[in-house]
C-alpha positions, 0 to 999 in steps of 0.5 A: 461480478468481475469474475463472471464477466471475465470468465464469460468473456474468456470462454466466448472469445477463446473457445469460438474464434471462428465466430469472431473471424466472420465479423472482424471489423465489428469485433475490432470496433467493439474492442476499441469501443470497450477499450476507450470506455475502460480508459475513460474509467481508468484515467481522469480526462483532464489530468490523465491521472489514474482514477483507481484507488489503492487500499493499503490497509490489511482489512482486504486480506482478512477472510470474510466472516472471520469472527475476529473482525467483529471482536476487533471492531468492538475493541476499537469502539470501546477502547479507541482506535489503534492508529498509533504513530510512534517514533523511537529515539535512540541515544546513548543516554536519553537524559542528556541535553543533546538527546532531549533537545533533539526530542524537543525540536522534533516534537515542536516541528511535527506538532506544527504539521497540518493534520497532526492533533498532538504530540506526546514525549518526555519534553512536553508531557504533563507531570502529576506529583503529590506534594505532601507538605501542601497536601495538593497535586502539583500539575506542571510540565515534566520538563519546563526547560532542558537543563544542562546540569548533570544533577538536574538531568540525573533527577529527571532520569530518576523521576521518569524511571520511577514513574510507571506511566512514563517507564516503558511508555515514553522511555525505555527502562535502560534510558537508551531509547525514548518515544515520541507518539503522534496523534493525527486528526480524524481522516481516512486512509486516502486522506492520510496518504495524500497528506504526505505526513509520513514523508514529512515526519521522516524528513524532520527526523533526518534534518534534526538527527545528530551524531550518536542518535538514531530513530525508528518509526512504527505504527499502522499509519506508517505501515500503510504509507510504506505499503502504498509506496510499495504497491506504486513501485511494484506497479511501475516496475513489474508491469513494464518488466513483464511487457519487456520479458514477454515481448522478448520471449515472443520475439525469440519464438515467433521471430515476427512483428505480428507474433509479438503484437497479437499476444502482447496486444491481447494481454495489454488490452485485457489489463486496460479492461480489468483495471478500468472495470476495477476503477469504474466499479469504485473498487480499490487495488490492494496487496493481492489485486495489484498483482493482476497486471503481471498475471494477466500479461503472462497468461494472456501472452501464453494463450495468444502465443498458442493461438498464433502458433496454431494459425501458423500450422494451417487451417484446423480440421474438426478434430483439431477444433475439438482439441482447441475447445478442450484446451480453452476450457482447461485454460478458462478453468485454470484462470477461474481457480486462480 
């Protein structure tokens, strides 16, 4: 729908400029009205914060009708979601008092965060052991208290590496890395991003980190948070940078205020209309559509610059008008292909 509206508007406005010149005030009034309407859809009236949502997931990048999508949803329905948030703790020796204490402090602080359902690590995992003498299954925490005695630490090391459930799940085979797995309460992507849980966990890790220790964070929630931050950073950087670059280029070539204002103003209004339509229709920005801003600025400034250059050459004859219509059709075709 957006493509049809944009294509129809581009074809009408670009290919019949003489029609626009007959009613300049009406056209300018319509442009202002549409721009205000687009701004109302794009910005909140009270806080002036953007209403447009950002989708940091990878689903919008998948081709529609891909058979793998159905298989993925079936797997999630049968085996549970894959929203895994895992912290990799790196130490010279995991089974040391310092490294286990680091895991314990981080686990307890993360578990108290609002939105966290549970934390699983060596220091709070439940141990199931068969007691041959009593012929019963002993259920107790794997580590009740962190020992300082090297013999007890060595026993914990041997038991953990001998347990196929812990090995390569909670602790590496060489005992130089351990995992802290975090489970969140059920929430959608927008709620998770607004909660700031990823940043809060990163702050806790940095606060508790000691010499000789390191950490790595992985998992889809962590990736989504970084993609979201990347999109915001790119929007805040690329669009102003594109405006500065295009204004500099236009000023260099036309050497007049009008030569900068007309092409750049056209591109800026097109940006407001585009993002206002996306917000008004309830659509979200993703990794691909976040690039629309600089793209519209570049293409809009190019066409506006050519139109301004054509006006400087004087009034066009029938042949020049025909050439203009041919060029605008090519521009519209190229934009539709992109």
